N, C-alpha and C positions, 0 to 999 in steps of 0.2 A: 323471692326468686322469680315469680311471674312478672312483677313490675320491672325487675332488672332485664328480663328477656325482652319485654315490650319496649323498654327504653333503648336497648341495644339494636333491635330491629328498626326502630324509628330513626336512630342515628345512621345506621347503614343506608337507610332510604333517603337520607338527607332531610328528614323531617325533625330538624333539631329543636324546635320549640316543643314538639310532642315528646322528644326524648327527655328534655329537661323536666317536663311535667310528670312523666312516668317515674323518673329517677326520684323526684322530690316526693311524690306519692309514696314510693316504696320505702323511703327512708322513715316514714312515720310508723311503719310496721316492722322494720328490720330489727332483728334482736341479736344476730351473731356478728362478730367482728367482720368476717369476710363479706357478708351481705352489706353492711354499712359502708365499708371501704369501696366495694364494687359499685354501689349505687351513686356514691359521691364522685367516684372517678369517671363514670359514665357521664354524669351531670357536668363535670369540668370540661370533658372533651366537647360535648355538645355546645356548652356556653362559649367555648373558645371559637367553635365554628360559626356561632352567631355573631361573632365580633365583640364579645364581652369579656376581655381578658381579666378585668378586675373581679368580676363574678366567678370566673373560672378559678382564679387563685384562691378565692374564698372556699370554693368547693374542694380544692386540692388540700387546703388546710384541714377542712373537716374530715377528709379521708384519712390524713395523717394522725389527727387526734383519735380517730376510731382505732387506728392501728396501735397507737401508743398505749391505748387503754386495754389492749388485748390481754386477757388473763390466761389464755392458752386452754381454757375449758370450753371448747367448741365441739360438741358431740357430732354435729352435722359434718364438719370438716374432715372427720375421720373417715367418711365414706369416699372422700376424694372427688376427682372429676369436676363437674360443673358446680359442685357445692363448695369449692375452694376458690380463693383469690389470692394466690401467693404474692409476696412483696415484689417479685420480679415483674409480675403482670401489673401491679399498681404503678411501679415506676415506668413501665412502658406506656400505660395510659396517661400518666402525668407528663411524661416527656412528649407524647403526642400533642397533648393540650397546649403545652408551653411552646412547641414548635409552631403550631398554628398561630399562636399569639405573638410570636417573634421574641420570646422571652430568652434572656442571656443564659439561663440555666438549662435550657432545653437539650442541648447536646450532652452536657454532663450526665443528666438523668437518663437519657436514652442509652448512652454508653454503659451506665451502671446496670440498666435493665438487661442489656445484652450479656454483660459479664455474669450476672446472676443466673441467667437462663443457661449459659454455657457451663457454668461451674456447679449448678444445682442438681437436684434429683431428676433422673430421667423422666419420671412421671409428671413433672412439673414444666417440662420443656414444651415449646410451641414454636415450630418453624415459622409459622405465620407471624406471631408476635415478634420474633427475632428479626425476621426480614423487614417487617414494617418499622421496627425501631431503627434499623439501619437506613431506611428511607428518611426517617425523622432526622438522623444524624446528618445525612447528606443535605437535607433541606436547611438545617441549622447552619451547616458549614457554608452553603451557598449564601444564606443571609449575611454571613460574616465575610463574604468575598473570597472564600477558600475553595476554589474549584478543584485543585488537586486532592484535598481532603474529601470532597464530595465523591470524586471518582473512586477513591480508595474504599469509602464506605459502602458504595453500591456494588463493588466487585463481586462479593458473595451472593448478592441478590440476583444479579444478572446471570449467574450460573445455575440457578434453580431449574429443575426439569419442568416441562409444561404442566405436569400433574399437580404441582405446587404453586402455580402462578394464579393465586386467588384474586378475585376482582378488586378487593380492597388494595392489594398491592399495585394493581395497575392504576388504580385511581391516585395513589400516592406518587407513582412515577410520572403520571401526567402533569402533576403540580411541579415536579422537578424539571420536566421537559419545558414547561412554561417559563421557569426561572431561567433556564439556559438560553432561551430566545431573547433575553434582554442583555444590554450591556452590563458589565464588560465581558460577558461569557459568549455572546452570540458568534463572534468571529474568532474565538480561541480554538486551536486545533483540538485540544483534548475535550473541549466543550462540544464541538461538532462530532467527535467520535462517540462521546457519551450519548448524544441525542440519537445517533445511529444505532448504538447498542440497545437503547430503550425502545426504539421503533422495532428492532429485530425481536426483542424479548416479547413484545406484545403480539407481533405477527405470528410467532410460533405457537400461540394458543394459551388459553387461560383455563384454569380449573373452574369447574362449576360448583365445587364444594366450598361455598363462602363461609359456612360454619366452622371450617377447620382452622380459620385464622385467629379468631379471638372470641371468647365468650364472656 
């Protein structure tokens, strides 16, 4: 739990090498399925941001093996909250890692994470995770040249009230904006409109509650 929190904070702070180190250290002591999956998923995201897609995929596979070995006998998970790491969150982390790596499965996994969040138990929903997964979908679609699809993916995100505009979300939208500045999107009408919407989204304020997005 402690190593996972340290890894996540390091990742948020863009100290990706530290995030990987904390995540790997924690996996030596992790005993529950959720903790094993969480640490491996954080490691995968950080490795992807370090430009190591191959190592990220290995960490993703480790997370899935831990999930597959789940016996369902996790007393800590029964407490809920930060002691759990549901499959929807795992897919959100994996989708984000693969989006950064430019992997072809990124959009599919991010969409599946959104679907599971929307259809799953209320207590497992996270507006931050869902919104960030939609940003991943938009990024993956831009990588594939699908501007209209990116616009559609971001529509629910850009309607979020200021209190739900967490900093991680703004960071993701900045990356989308950067992609829109490049050919063939920079002079497309809907691309220009999307840039304006992203700018307006950021100008209207951000939430200071960074912890609410993803633990």
